[in-house]
Structures are given as C-alpha cells and as structure tokens.
C-alpha positions as CSV (number, residue, x, y, z in Angstrom):
1,X,116.1,180.9,141.4
2,X,112.6,180.6,139.8
3,X,113.7,177.0,138.8
4,X,114.3,176.4,142.5
5,X,110.8,177.8,143.1
6,X,109.0,175.5,140.5
7,X,111.1,172.7,142.0
8,X,110.1,173.1,145.8
9,X,106.2,173.3,144.5
10,X,106.6,170.5,142.4
11,X,108.1,168.3,145.5
12,X,105.4,169.7,147.9
13,X,102.6,168.6,145.4
14,X,104.3,165.3,145.2
15,X,104.5,164.9,149.1
16,X,101.0,165.9,149.3
17,X,99.4,163.7,146.9
18,X,101.3,160.7,148.6
19,X,99.8,162.0,151.7
20,X,96.3,162.2,150.1
21,X,97.0,159.1,148.7
22,X,97.6,157.5,152.2
23,X,95.1,159.3,153.9
24,X,92.6,158.0,151.4
25,X,93.7,154.5,151.4
26,X,93.3,154.5,155.5
27,X,89.9,156.0,155.2
28,X,88.9,153.5,152.6
29,X,90.0,150.9,154.6
30,X,88.6,151.9,157.8
31,X,85.3,152.2,155.8
32,X,85.4,148.7,154.6
33,X,86.0,147.4,158.1
34,X,83.1,149.6,159.6
35,X,80.9,148.3,156.9
36,X,81.5,144.6,157.2
37,X,81.3,145.0,161.0
38,X,77.9,146.7,160.6
39,X,76.8,144.0,158.1
40,X,78.1,141.4,160.3
41,X,76.4,142.5,163.4
42,X,73.2,143.2,161.4
43,X,73.0,139.5,160.4
44,X,73.6,138.5,163.8
45,X,71.0,140.4,164.9
46,X,68.4,139.4,162.2
47,X,69.4,136.0,162.9
48,X,67.8,135.9,166.1
49,X,65.1,138.4,165.3
50,X,61.7,137.4,166.3
51,X,59.4,137.7,163.4
52,X,55.7,136.2,162.4
53,X,56.5,135.6,159.1
54,X,59.7,133.6,160.1
55,X,57.9,131.9,162.7
56,X,55.3,130.7,160.3
57,X,57.4,129.2,157.9
58,X,59.2,127.4,160.7
59,X,55.9,125.7,161.6
60,X,55.2,125.3,157.7
61,X,58.5,123.1,157.7
62,X,57.3,121.0,160.6
63,X,54.3,120.2,158.8
64,X,55.8,119.5,155.6
65,X,58.1,117.0,157.8
66,X,54.7,115.7,159.3
67,X,53.4,115.2,156.0
68,X,56.3,112.9,155.0
69,X,56.2,110.7,157.7
70,X,59.4,112.3,159.3
71,X,57.8,113.9,162.3
72,X,54.8,112.8,164.6
73,X,53.2,113.8,167.9
74,X,49.7,114.2,169.5
75,X,49.5,118.0,168.2
76,X,50.6,117.2,164.6
77,X,47.6,116.5,163.2
78,X,45.5,119.5,164.9
79,X,48.4,121.9,163.6
80,X,48.9,120.2,160.0
81,X,45.5,119.1,159.1
82,X,42.7,120.1,161.1
83,X,43.7,123.7,161.5
84,X,42.9,123.6,165.2
85,X,46.1,125.2,166.1
86,X,45.9,129.1,165.4
87,X,48.9,131.0,165.3
88,X,48.9,134.2,167.5
89,X,52.7,135.9,167.9
90,X,56.2,135.3,168.1
91,X,57.2,135.8,171.7
92,X,61.1,135.5,171.3
93,X,64.1,133.7,169.8
94,X,66.9,133.6,172.4
95,X,70.2,131.8,171.2
96,X,68.5,129.8,168.6
97,X,65.5,129.0,171.2
98,X,62.0,129.5,169.3
99,X,59.0,130.7,171.4
100,X,55.7,131.3,169.9
101,X,52.1,131.8,171.5
102,X,49.4,129.7,169.6
103,X,45.8,128.8,170.3
104,X,45.4,125.2,170.3
105,X,41.8,124.1,170.3
106,X,41.0,127.8,171.5
107,X,43.2,127.4,174.6
108,X,46.4,129.6,174.6
109,X,49.6,127.7,174.7
110,X,53.5,128.2,174.3
111,X,55.1,126.4,171.6
112,X,59.0,125.9,172.3
113,X,62.1,124.6,170.3
114,X,65.8,124.8,170.8
115,X,66.4,124.8,167.0
116,X,64.5,125.8,164.1
117,X,64.5,122.6,162.0
118,X,63.4,119.0,162.9
119,X,66.4,117.7,161.0
120,X,68.7,120.0,162.7
121,X,68.5,117.3,166.0
122,X,70.7,114.4,166.3
123,X,69.1,111.1,165.0
124,X,68.4,108.3,167.6
125,X,71.5,106.1,167.6
126,X,69.5,102.9,168.2
127,X,67.8,103.2,164.5
128,X,71.4,103.0,162.8
129,X,71.2,99.2,164.2
130,X,68.0,98.4,163.2
131,X,68.1,95.9,160.1
132,X,64.5,96.6,158.6
133,X,63.9,100.5,158.5
134,X,60.1,99.5,158.4
135,X,60.3,97.3,161.4
136,X,59.1,99.0,164.8
137,X,61.3,99.0,168.1
138,X,59.9,97.5,170.9
139,X,59.3,99.3,174.0
140,X,61.9,97.6,176.3
141,X,64.4,98.7,173.8
142,X,63.6,102.4,173.7
143,X,62.9,102.7,177.3
144,X,66.6,101.0,177.9
145,X,68.2,103.1,175.4
146,X,66.1,106.2,176.4
147,X,66.8,106.1,180.0
148,X,70.5,105.6,179.7
149,X,71.0,108.9,177.4
150,X,68.6,111.1,179.6
151,X,70.0,110.3,182.7
152,X,73.5,111.1,181.1
153,X,71.9,114.6,179.8
154,X,70.7,115.3,183.3
155,X,74.0,114.2,185.2
156,X,71.5,111.7,187.2
157,X,73.3,109.0,188.4
158,X,72.0,105.3,188.9
159,X,70.2,105.2,192.3
160,X,70.1,102.7,194.8
161,X,67.4,102.0,197.3
162,X,64.8,104.3,197.6
163,X,64.0,106.9,195.0
164,X,63.0,110.0,196.9
165,X,61.1,112.1,194.8
166,X,60.4,109.7,192.1
167,X,63.0,111.4,189.8
168,X,64.7,108.0,188.4
169,X,60.9,106.2,188.0
170,X,59.4,109.4,186.4
171,X,62.0,109.0,183.5
172,X,59.9,106.4,181.7
173,X,57.1,108.8,181.9
174,X,59.1,110.9,179.4
175,X,57.9,108.1,176.6
176,X,54.3,108.4,177.4
177,X,51.6,105.4,178.8
178,X,52.5,103.5,175.8
179,X,55.6,102.2,177.4
180,X,53.6,100.5,180.2
181,X,52.2,98.1,177.6
182,X,54.5,95.3,176.1
183,X,52.5,94.6,173.2
184,X,52.9,98.5,171.9
185,X,55.5,99.7,169.3
186,X,56.9,102.9,168.1
187,X,57.4,104.0,164.5
188,X,60.6,105.9,163.4
189,X,58.7,109.2,163.0
190,X,57.7,108.8,166.7
191,X,61.2,107.9,167.7
192,X,62.8,110.6,165.8
193,X,60.1,112.8,167.1
194,X,60.8,112.1,170.8
195,X,64.4,112.0,170.7
196,X,64.9,115.5,169.3
197,X,62.6,116.5,172.2
198,X,64.8,114.7,174.7
199,X,67.9,116.6,173.5
200,X,66.4,119.6,174.8
201,X,67.1,120.3,178.3
202,X,64.3,122.3,179.0
203,X,61.7,119.9,177.6
204,X,63.5,116.9,179.6
205,X,63.8,118.7,183.0
206,X,59.7,119.5,182.6
207,X,58.8,116.1,181.8
208,X,60.9,114.7,184.5
209,X,59.1,117.0,187.3
210,X,56.0,116.8,185.3
211,X,53.8,114.6,187.9
212,X,56.1,115.5,191.1
213,X,56.0,119.4,191.4
214,X,53.3,122.5,190.9
215,X,56.0,124.7,190.4
216,X,57.2,123.8,186.8
217,X,55.3,124.5,183.8
218,X,53.0,121.5,182.5
219,X,53.6,120.1,178.9
220,X,50.6,119.7,177.3
221,X,51.7,118.1,173.8
222,X,54.3,118.1,171.1
223,X,54.9,117.9,167.4
224,X,58.2,116.7,166.0
225,X,60.7,119.1,167.7
226,X,58.2,121.5,168.9
227,X,56.7,121.5,172.5
228,X,53.5,122.8,173.9
229,X,53.4,124.1,177.6
230,X,50.8,125.9,179.5
231,X,50.3,129.5,179.2
232,X,50.7,131.5,182.3
233,X,51.1,135.0,183.3
234,X,55.1,135.5,183.2
235,X,56.8,138.0,185.3
236,X,58.3,141.5,184.3
237,X,60.8,143.6,185.8
238,X,59.0,146.8,185.4
239,X,55.9,145.4,186.8
240,X,55.2,147.2,190.3
241,X,53.9,143.5,191.8
242,X,56.4,141.1,189.6
243,X,53.4,139.8,188.1
244,X,50.1,141.6,186.5
245,X,47.8,140.4,189.0
246,X,44.9,141.9,187.1
247,X,45.1,138.3,184.6
248,X,44.6,136.1,187.9
249,X,41.6,135.8,190.1
250,X,39.6,138.4,188.7
251,X,39.0,141.3,191.3
252,X,35.4,141.8,190.7
253,X,34.3,138.2,191.5
254,X,32.8,137.4,194.9
255,X,35.1,136.4,197.7
256,X,38.2,138.0,195.4
257,X,41.6,138.3,197.0
258,X,42.6,141.7,197.0
259,X,46.2,142.8,196.2
260,X,47.6,142.5,199.5
261,X,46.3,139.0,199.8
262,X,47.8,138.3,196.4
263,X,51.2,139.4,196.7
264,X,51.4,137.9,200.1
265,X,50.5,134.7,198.8
266,X,52.8,135.0,195.8
267,X,55.9,135.9,198.3
268,X,54.8,132.5,200.4
269,X,54.6,130.4,197.0
270,X,58.3,131.6,196.2
271,X,59.7,130.3,199.3
272,X,57.5,127.1,199.1
273,X,59.2,126.5,195.5
274,X,62.6,127.1,196.9
275,X,62.2,124.8,199.7
276,X,60.5,122.0,197.3
277,X,63.4,122.2,195.0
278,X,66.0,122.3,197.8
279,X,64.5,119.1,199.9
280,X,61.9,117.0,197.8
281,X,63.7,115.4,195.2
282,X,66.5,112.7,195.1
283,X,69.0,115.4,194.2
284,X,68.6,119.3,195.0
285,X,67.4,121.4,192.2
286,X,69.7,124.2,191.5
287,X,68.3,127.7,189.9
288,X,71.1,129.2,188.2
289,X,69.2,132.0,186.2
290,X,66.9,133.7,188.5
291,X,64.8,136.7,187.2
292,X,61.1,137.8,186.6
293,X,60.8,136.7,183.4
294,X,61.9,133.1,184.2
295,X,58.6,132.6,186.8
296,X,55.1,132.8,186.3
297,X,52.1,132.5,188.3
298,X,48.7,130.3,188.2
299,X,45.2,131.3,188.8
300,X,46.0,130.0,192.4
301,X,48.6,132.4,192.6
302,X,51.1,129.2,192.4
303,X,54.9,130.4,191.7
304,X,56.0,128.3,188.5
305,X,59.2,128.2,186.9
306,X,58.6,128.5,183.2
307,X,62.1,128.7,182.1
308,X,64.6,126.2,183.2
309,X,67.2,126.0,180.6
310,X,69.8,126.8,183.6
311,X,67.9,124.5,186.2
312,X,70.1,121.3,187.3
313,X,70.0,118.8,189.8
314,X,73.0,118.5,192.1
315,X,75.4,116.0,190.3
316,X,75.5,118.0,187.1
317,X,75.7,121.3,189.0
318,X,78.8,119.9,190.4
319,X,80.2,118.9,187.2
320,X,79.8,122.5,186.0
321,X,81.1,124.1,188.9
322,X,84.3,121.6,188.9
323,X,86.6,123.6,186.8
324,X,90.3,125.4,187.1
325,X,90.3,128.8,188.8
326,X,92.7,131.6,190.0
327,X,89.9,133.4,192.3
328,X,86.4,132.9,193.1
329,X,84.9,135.2,190.3
330,X,86.2,132.1,188.0
331,X,83.7,130.0,190.0
332,X,80.7,131.9,189.4
333,X,77.9,130.2,186.8
334,X,75.5,133.1,186.2
335,X,73.7,132.9,189.5
336,X,75.4,129.5,191.2
337,X,78.3,130.2,192.9
338,X,81.3,128.4,194.1
339,X,84.6,129.2,195.9
340,X,88.3,128.9,194.4
341,X,90.8,126.4,196.3
342,X,94.0,128.7,195.5
343,X,96.4,125.7,196.8
344,X,94.7,123.6,193.9
345,X,93.3,126.1,191.7
346,X,90.3,124.2,191.3
347,X,86.7,125.4,192.2
348,X,84.9,123.7,194.7
349,X,82.2,121.1,193.4
350,X,79.7,122.4,196.0
351,X,77.7,125.5,195.5
352,X,78.6,128.1,197.9
353,X,75.2,130.4,197.7
354,X,71.5,128.6,197.6
355,X,68.3,129.2,195.7
356,X,67.1,131.0,199.0
357,X,70.0,133.6,198.7
358,X,69.4,134.5,195.1
359,X,65.5,134.6,195.6
360,X,66.0,137.1,198.2
361,X,68.4,139.2,196.3
362,X,67.0,139.4,193.0
363,X,63.3,138.8,193.9
364,X,62.3,139.7,197.5
365,X,64.8,142.4,197.8
366,X,63.6,144.4,194.9
367,X,59.9,143.8,195.0
368,X,59.0,142.3,198.7
369,X,61.4,144.5,200.7
370,X,59.8,146.7,203.5
371,X,62.2,149.5,202.6
372,X,60.9,149.7,199.4
373,X,57.2,149.1,200.2
374,X,57.0,152.0,202.6
375,X,53.6,152.9,203.2
376,X,52.2,149.9,201.3
377,X,51.8,148.1,204.7
378,X,49.6,145.5,202.8
379,X,52.7,143.9,200.6
380,X,54.3,140.5,201.8
381,X,57.2,140.2,203.6
382,X,56.3,143.3,205.7
383,X,53.2,141.9,206.6
384,X,55.1,138.6,207.4
385,X,57.0,140.3,209.8
386,X,54.4,142.3,211.6
387,X,51.9,139.0,211.9
388,X,54.6,136.6,212.8
389,X,56.4,137.1,216.1
390,X,58.5,134.0,215.7
391,X,59.9,135.3,212.6
392,X,63.1,137.2,213.4
393,X,62.6,140.7,211.5
394,X,65.8,140.7,210.2
395,X,65.6,137.7,208.0
396,X,65.3,139.5,204.7
397,X,68.2,141.4,205.0
398,X,70.1,138.6,206.3
399,X,68.7,135.7,203.8
400,X,71.1,137.1,200.9
401,X,74.3,137.2,202.5
402,X,77.0,135.2,201.8
403,X,76.8,131.4,202.9
404,X,79.4,132.0,205.3
405,X,78.1,135.1,206.9
406,X,74.5,133.6,207.3
407,X,75.3,130.7,209.7
408,X,71.7,130.2,211.0
409,X,69.7,132.1,207.9
410,X,69.0,129.2,206.0
411,X,66.0,126.9,205.4
412,X,67.3,125.2,208.4
413,X,66.3,128.2,210.1
414,X,64.1,131.0,209.7
415,X,62.7,129.6,206.6
416,X,62.0,126.2,207.6
417,X,58.4,124.6,206.9
418,X,57.0,127.6,204.7
419,X,53.3,126.7,204.5
420,X,52.1,125.8,200.6
421,X,49.8,128.4,199.0
422,X,46.8,126.3,199.5
423,X,47.3,125.6,203.4
424,X,47.8,129.5,203.7
425,X,44.6,129.7,201.6
426,X,42.9,127.8,203.9
427,X,43.3,130.5,206.7
428,X,40.8,133.1,206.2
429,X,41.8,135.7,208.6
430,X,45.5,135.4,207.2
431,X,46.9,136.1,210.4
432,X,48.3,132.6,211.5
433,X,51.1,132.5,209.2
434,X,53.8,132.0,212.0
435,X,52.6,128.6,213.2
436,X,54.2,127.2,210.4
437,X,57.5,129.2,210.8
438,X,60.2,128.6,213.2
439,X,62.9,130.5,214.6
C-alpha cells in the first residue's frame, strides 16, 4: 500500500516536472519573441528619430564629399568653408527624408534630402560612357539626357504645339542659367550633385514650377544632395486658424490686417491655388496628400504647397490609378480616388474626386466652416456667403460631395474665377468679392 502511494507521488512529481519544463520553455520562447520584437521596433523607430547629433553628422559627411571633390553646389562653400550656414535644429525624419532648419547668411531656410548620404543616389548614366573622367561634358549632352530622364520621372510626355503653362520649357531651367551658354561645361561633381537632386521628386517638381507658380515653395540653393527652400509659416492641425497668424503681417503695424481679413485672404488663396493647379499648366496638378502641415503662408498670406512628394501631373496620376481592383476601395491613392470597373476589375485611370473636394473636406470643413465658426462672423467662408449674393449659400456643404453627386458644384460652377489674394487686397473695403465669383 505504501509502495503504491510512493509510486503515485513519484509519478505526479514527474508529470509536474514535465509540465513545469514545458511552461518554462513556452515562457522563454514568448519572452524571446517579445524581446526581439521590441528591439526591432526600437531600431526602426530610432532609425527615423530626428536628432541634432545625427543631423550634424549627415552635414559633416556632406562637407567631406565636397572637400574630396565629389559634391558641388552654390551653397557648399558657405556651408563647409566660410561657416555662413548655421545649423539650428532637426525638424523631422520621415520615410528616410531628412528636413532641418538652418540659417544661411542670417536668413532661416529649410534643408531637405530624400536620403542621408550623397553616395546613396544612383550615378548619372551618361558619365559611364565618358572616355576621359577629367573631361567635362557639353551642356547639349547634359540637357538632352536630363530632359528625357526628368520627363520620365514626372510622367510628362513630349508635347506638341504650344506648351501651356511652360512646363516643358521649364525643364531646362533645372540645370540653371549656364545651360543657355554653349561655351560652359559641367564638372563631374556638378553633374553628380544635380543628378542626385533630380532623383528627388519633390525637388524636381518644385524646380519645374519655380518660375510658373507663386503657390509652391522656392528653391534657394543646394549642396550635393541637399537643397534649401524658403522658410515659411507652416500649418498645424492644432492651430485655431491652421496657420499662426502672429508670424505674418505684424498686428501692430499701421494698416495691418485684422484676424478676420487674414483668414479670409487665406481661404481665398486656397481656392486660387486649386484653380491654378487645375487650369494653368499643360497638365493638371493633383494633390494627393492634403493636410495643414503640407501648406504654408507667405507674409502676403499666399498659400504655398511646401511638401509636394505626393503631387503629380495628370499623366503620372493616370498611371498610378491604373491598377487591378475588386472594389472602389482598391482605387484610392491617399487623397486621390478613382472608381473600379467590376467587369474589367480595373481602376479607372481618371480621378473621380478633385483637389477642390479634398481641400473642402480636409481644410475648409474643419477650419473655415460657418457651422464651426459660430459667433466668429469675421472668419472666411461665412463672410464670403454674407458678402457675396451670387455665391450659393450651400457651396461649402456641396463642394466635398462625390463627383457624381456634385453636378454643378465645381470650378465650372460656383468657384470659378476666384480672385487672387493680391486682387482681393486691392479692395480696401473688402466687400466686392462677389464680383469675381459666378453662380
């Protein structure tokens, strides 16, 4: 009897021991997975974590490339030799893109690059066919090669006849004024630097529209793969008026605009920008990432697109939307939408919503809506409705409806011929806006 009891205790101990071992192994394995997951996430987060120390090291490597004769640019000497570029702070890292604030000759500017290192960009293919590395290439070779590549990146076909908006003719301006002089040549460092810039869609887009639009940020200079754009007051989702109005047009100066006038002009400038992108170029410009942080205002309250990584000309937009689908949800590319042909299981190449609809939905409805403004009768769209008899009072609710439900609510309807901020500013009384709006 006692032997049986001892046997059962021994068996129970063995069973408990096996279970304990199994539980321990499972616990160890789970902890190992959790630890590796935390380390992986930590590394991913830190890899795009914006720090001043890392930003300074990136600029130091850029100056090393410049000193070795690998990189060039009109900003390099000031940055790396004369000390006229003063680092201020890291603004953000996002998907590899580096954005910093610096002061160049005492003026604040924004430095940007899609990648950390100059060597990370693909070399210019035409240099591989150069027999003598010390020999400079002729501007004609550079223009021909660059124009073909840039057209390809932007999705711009070769145009026939009149170049509306000057997009095609502006491509040569990417290579600055020296291209117009046949006796000028380029060094390998200049070519490699310009080529690294042209591989960045935002830089190429901004330079193409540089002299054609007041609604895009101005490129001020470059060094290697970094380019400088004007420093502007960017929008914020948490700001009551989208933009910090205190940073523009000082309220204490004689004849300064009050808050009502400022926000009103900003609203009109948004509409002016949309009309401009829709109608004033060879191909319509599509904005596929609309949020306050991607826009800024100048001191004259002109709205400016400052982050255009997700802005596309019509031909490239069509290529992006042209994909397989099983429903309309498969045809959404950020803020740009299309519809799914269920018979062909293919998205339409033509966008079904518009820049105006997205601006209305994501900007006007949140900040300029009369419903939200309530007693703040001085703010923009409410004032527009009150002062503009020809403007239908339901334009704001309707402008964000789906394309099929809007019918006449488009730029061919109530928002056609929106006055520019400058034209509106000329009206001292601020009560004749309706003259430029049609019903």
